N, C-alpha and C positions, 0 to 999 in steps of 0.2 A: 360627764356630758355624755349621753348618747352621741353615736358619730353621726355626724349630717350625710342627710342622702343628698348626693348630687348626682348630673350625670359624670359618663367617663368622660376625657378628654378625648375630642376628634385627633386620626393620625394623623401625626406633623410635619410630611415632608419638606415645609421650607421650616426647618430647624432654627428656633431662636439663638440669634447670638450675642449673651449676656452682656452689659455696656458697652454697643455697639462695636465692637475689635472687630479683625477680620482675624476669622482661625482653622484648625482644619476639619476636619467632618468629622475627629475625632472627639473635640474639643466641641465641635457646636451639640453633639448629642448627649455628655457631660455638660452644656449648657441646656439642654432640654429638660437633663434630668432633677440639675440645682434647681429651677422653675420650677417644677412639678412639688420638689422636695418643700420648696420655699411656702406655697403656693396650699401647700398641706394636701394635693392631692397621692401625697407617698406619705402613708401614715408611720409615726413614729413605731417597733416594733413588731410590725411585718413583716416580712421575708417577700420578696420578690425574686424572680429566676429572669434572667438577660432573656430567655426568649419569649420570655409574657411582657417583659418592659420594651423588644422589639416589635411584639404584635402590636404596642399599643400606641407607642410612637411613629410607626411605618416603616422603621429602618430594621436594616438585618441585626444578629444578636451579637457577632463578633465585637463592632465600634461600641454596642451598647453595654458588655460584659467591658471596655477594657477601661469605658468611660465612668464605667461601677469603680472601681480599680482605682482611678484617681480620685475620686468619693471619698473611697475606703483614705485615702492618705490623708483627707482636709478633715476626717472626722466624720463626714456624714453616713453614711454608712460601716457598717463592719459586713466580712464576709461570712457565710453561711456554709460547710461545706457541704457537697454532695444536695445543696438544695438554694442558695442564690445570697442575695445579702440582704439584711435585714437593718431597717431604717434605724439611725440610733435618737435620743430621744434630748431635752435640753431643760436644766435645770430650770424654776421661777429666778436662782439666784443668776444664772446666768443672764436669762431674758431683762436680768435688771439692771445684768453691767454692761450687756450691749446699747443700751440705752441710755444708759450716761453717760457714756462712750460718745455713743453717735452725735448727743445731743452736747458734748464740749467741742466737738469737734465741727459739726456740719451747722449747730447754727448761726456761731461767728462767722465761718467761713463766709454762708451765702448773704449773712447779712451786708459782709464788706463788698460781695460783687455790684451789691446796687451800688456800688459807690465806684465800679472800678469796670465792670462787665463793658464790655463793649455792648450794646443792645442788638446790632447786626446778627452775635452770634448768641444772646438770649434768645431773637427769634426764630433761632438756627435749632432749638428745640422747643419748639410750640408740636412741630410733628409728632415729637413721642410722647406729649401730653396730653396731645390728641388723639392717639393711639392707646391711652392708658382708657380714655373715658369710653371710647368705643369699645374696647375688651371687656368694660364694666357691661356695655349697656350688652353686650352678647353672652355675658357670665362667659368669657372663656381667661380663666383662675391663671392659665400658666401664662397665657399672653402681654395680662395683668401685667403679671409679675415682668417678665423678661423688657416690658413699655417703660417700668417705673424704675428698674433696676439702668436700661439706659440713658433715660429722666434725671436722673441724681447724679449718678459716676459722668453723666456727660455736664451737669452744671459744675461739678464741684471741680472735672479738669480745667475751669474757665479759672479757676485760681491759680494753676502754675502750677500744686503738688501733688508730682506721680505716684507719691511715696503713699502721700493724703486719699490719694480713692483710693491706693492698693486697697491700703486699712478698713476704707468702709466699704468696697466690697466683698472682702474675710469678713464683715462683718452682717454684712447680708445674706452672702451665703450659708453661715451661719443661722443664719434665723427661720423662723416658720411660724409664717401666718396662717396659720388654720381659722383664723377669725375672718379669716375673707369668704368662707362659707357660708360663714352662719351674715355678715353684709347683704352678700348675695341673696340669701335667703331673705332677709329683710326688707329688703327694698333702698339699703342703704351705701350701697358699695359707689352707685354713682355720685354723691356727695363730696364722698373720698376721694374719688377720682378727680373732682373739676376742683380742687384744691392745687390741685399742679398749675393748672389753668392759672389760677389766684394769686398762686407764688409769681410766676410769670408775669403776669401783671403789672405787681407792687413791683417788683423787680427793674421792669422796664420805666416804670415810674419813679423812677429811684425815692420809693419809698421806703428808709431801711427799718422803721414802726412796724408797719405792714407786715416787712417779710421778716421781720424776727417773729411776729405773732404768728401768721401764717405756721414758719417754720415750728417754732413751735407746740401748736395747733395739732403740726401733722405727725412728728415724733409721738406726740404721747398719745395718737390715734395710733399710732404702730405697737407702740404695748400694749393697748387695748386687744388688737388684735391678737398679737402672741398669749394674752390673758386668755381670750376668749377660747382657747384647746379646752381648759380646764377650770371651769366659774370655781373661786373660792368664796366663801359667805365674810371670810374674817382678813381677806386678803387688805393691804389698807391702799389708798390709792394713791399715786405718787403723786408728789409736791410738785406743783407747776416749774419751779424751778430747776427740778431735778429729773425733766422728761427731755 
């Protein structure tokens, strides 16, 4: 599929903090780069220099170079001597495995929150859900990924299992939502964004079946976003119980 045409993101002086955590400036730069990777703003196989990325995000080259070295350790990029960093690709098998693990971990955890989560804590996530919607309306994919990550990791944190949050955060960091651009251009990104508000409403209402349905649908959409990077006519559609 030809690369989708979309405008480059504006400079990001207020760098996102994935997961809503307090972090150093270097970590915030890494978060901004990671969000751009997940959103598909930085493409696999492409080589990016630190000065180019620094200009793109409105920061200096040194923290970008240091942050990219952190992403090298995570396997998200490779170093290219005297040129910069090449974005690594993710295989279809890996994407299927990521989806399967996320479904196994996130769906039952979030369904249980319909029984156990404090309504006040759930409502505290509504601003992030609204940010996702605003980012969809604005067509800001990096902001979309940032708010989406903060929402989902914040929701999982209510289960009280820090290791679970870390595992899911790692899986999200390794994903590539190239299909976000396609959804944006087709005018369908807003509907996907609004699923977060739908999920919150179901959680506050203690409607476990509705929570399960929204979460299953939402994770299925995520796999669809991954697959949108390279349509395969012979690709087998994931079963509902495997999404």
